[in-house]
N, C-alpha and C positions, 0 to 999 in steps of 0.2 A: 378040153371039151367044156363048153359053156352050158350053164344051167338055163333051160328054157322054162318059161311059165306063161300062162294065159290069163289076161286081165279082162274081166267083163265090166263094161261101162254102160251107163244109162244116160241118154241125152236129156239135158235140162232145158236147153234152148239151142239156137243155131250155132252158138260158139262154145258152149260149156258141156263137158261130159263128166259125170260123177262115177268114180270107181265104186263098184258094189261088191266085187268078189275077185279072188285070185285062185288059180288052179294049176296043178302040175301037169294035168293031162287035158288035151283038147276035147276029148269025149266028155269029161266031167263038166267042162265049161259049156258045151252044147246042151247037156242035160239040164244044167242050171238055167240056161236061157229059156228052154222049154217050160220049166217050172215057173220062171219069172213071168212069162207071157200069159199065165193063167190068172193073173191078178185082174181086178176090176179096172183099175186105171193103169194103162200100159203106155210107156214112153219107148221110143226107139232104143234098141240095145245092140251093142256090137262086141265082138271078141277081138282083142288086140294081142298078137303074139309078141312076147318080150324075151329078153335074155339079160342076165347079169353081166356087167362090164368087168374087165380085168384091168388092173393098173398098168399092165404091160402094153395095153393098147394105146396108152397115152404117152409112152416114153419115146 
């Protein structure tokens, strides 16, 4: 079983996204996005679902 995690990113411009936080649970990532959106200057934010790779996948 692979370990899943959720990465919160903030858009800097059309092409670049800055990683701002990592979470084990999607609910925590959503709560962080809500807190992040209460700032004065808000840029678009997204949550990316990721998982760790295993070396067996590349053999």
